[in-house]
C-alpha positions in Angstrom: 119.5 116.1 74.2 118.5 117.0 77.8 115.1 116.1 79.0 112.5 118.8 79.0 110.6 118.8 82.3 107.3 120.4 83.3 105.5 120.6 86.6 101.8 119.9 86.5 99.0 118.3 88.6 99.7 114.7 89.8 97.5 111.8 90.8 100.2 110.8 93.3 100.5 114.1 95.2 99.5 117.7 94.3 102.1 118.6 91.7 104.5 116.3 89.9 107.4 116.5 87.5 106.8 115.2 84.0 109.1 114.7 81.0 107.9 116.0 77.6 110.7 114.1 75.8 111.7 110.4 76.0 114.5 109.6 78.5 116.8 106.7 78.0 117.7 104.3 80.9 120.8 105.5 82.7 120.4 109.1 81.7 121.1 111.7 84.4 117.9 113.8 84.3 118.2 116.6 86.9 120.1 117.5 90.0 118.3 117.8 93.3 119.6 121.2 94.3 119.1 123.9 96.8 120.8 125.4 99.9 122.6 123.0 102.2 121.6 123.3 105.8 122.0 121.2 108.9 119.3 118.8 110.0 118.8 120.9 113.2 118.2 124.1 111.2 115.8 122.2 108.9 113.9 120.8 111.9 113.5 124.3 113.3 112.6 125.9 109.9 110.0 123.3 109.1 108.6 122.5 112.5 105.1 123.7 111.7 105.0 122.8 108.0 103.3 119.8 106.6 105.3 119.7 103.3 109.1 119.9 103.0 111.5 119.4 100.2 114.5 118.1 102.2 117.0 115.5 101.0 119.6 114.1 103.3 123.1 114.0 102.0 126.5 112.8 103.2 126.4 111.8 106.8 122.7 112.8 106.8 123.3 115.6 109.2 123.2 117.9 106.2 120.1 118.3 104.0 119.4 119.9 100.7 116.5 122.3 101.0 115.0 121.6 97.6 114.7 124.2 94.9 113.8 123.5 91.2 112.1 120.9 89.2 113.6 117.9 91.2 111.7 118.9 94.3 108.4 118.1 92.5 109.4 114.5 91.7 107.0 112.3 93.7 107.6 109.1 95.5 106.6 105.7 94.0 107.1 102.2 95.2 107.5 101.3 91.5 109.7 104.2 90.4 111.2 105.0 87.0 114.1 106.9 88.5 116.6 106.6 91.4 118.8 109.1 93.1 122.6 108.9 93.0 124.8 110.9 95.4 128.2 112.0 94.0 130.4 114.2 96.2 127.3 115.4 98.2 125.4 116.3 95.0 122.2 114.4 94.3 121.2 113.4 90.8 118.0 111.9 89.6 118.8 109.1 87.1 116.4 107.0 84.9 116.4 103.3 85.9 114.4 102.4 82.7 113.5 104.1 79.5 110.8 106.7 80.2 108.3 107.8 77.6 107.4 111.4 76.9 104.5 112.5 79.1 105.4 110.2 82.0 105.6 111.4 85.6 109.1 111.0 87.1 109.2 109.1 90.4 111.7 107.6 92.7 111.6 105.9 96.1 112.0 108.5 98.9 113.3 106.0 101.4 112.4 108.4 104.3 114.2 108.0 107.6 114.5 109.8 110.9 111.0 111.3 110.8 109.1 112.6 113.8 105.9 111.4 112.1 104.4 108.1 113.2 103.4 107.4 109.6 104.4 108.5 106.1 101.7 107.0 103.9 102.3 106.4 100.2 99.7 107.2 97.6 101.5 106.1 94.5 98.9 103.6 93.5 101.4 101.0 92.2 100.4 97.4 92.3 103.5 96.8 94.5 102.8 99.8 96.8 104.2 99.2 100.3 101.9 101.8 101.8 104.7 103.9 103.2 107.4 106.3 102.0 109.7 105.1 104.8 112.8 103.1 103.7 112.8 99.3 104.4 115.6 100.0 106.9 113.4 102.6 108.7 110.5 100.2 108.8 112.7 97.6 110.4 114.1 100.1 112.9 110.6 101.2 113.9 109.5 97.6 114.4 112.5 96.9 116.7 111.7 100.0 118.8 108.0 99.0 119.0 109.0 95.5 120.1 111.4 96.8 122.8 108.7 99.2 124.0 106.1 96.4 124.1 108.5 94.2 126.0 109.2 97.0 128.6 105.5 97.6 128.9 104.9 93.9 129.8 107.7 93.9 132.4 
């Protein structure tokens, strides 16, 4: 039986996506769907917007401009879901059994942001404090170290 999802207020961020039925580990819950656009078009379209529902796919020059329940799934550093990309389609999949009433979450692993910071408000005991991916955090540290080195020269 497919999960029944509802959108309602979330302690993590504004609105969240919740299941009203139990979901078993490994179940494909929902597809992150919407129009596919280039990253350049998305940057133009959302230049003055604080909130976006973009999801990078493929070579990451293409993004899905989110539409539907999946766009309301919030980030958590201790998620109950993960995303899986199959042929440039993105599915949200349970990484553990999820009880009815739980908010669905996955790690956003943000990258390539013009923002200096992407704070996390998940409240998990293991919260990293950011929605950036570990790779993006390392990349930004390398850039900061190079900039500091040039500044001292």
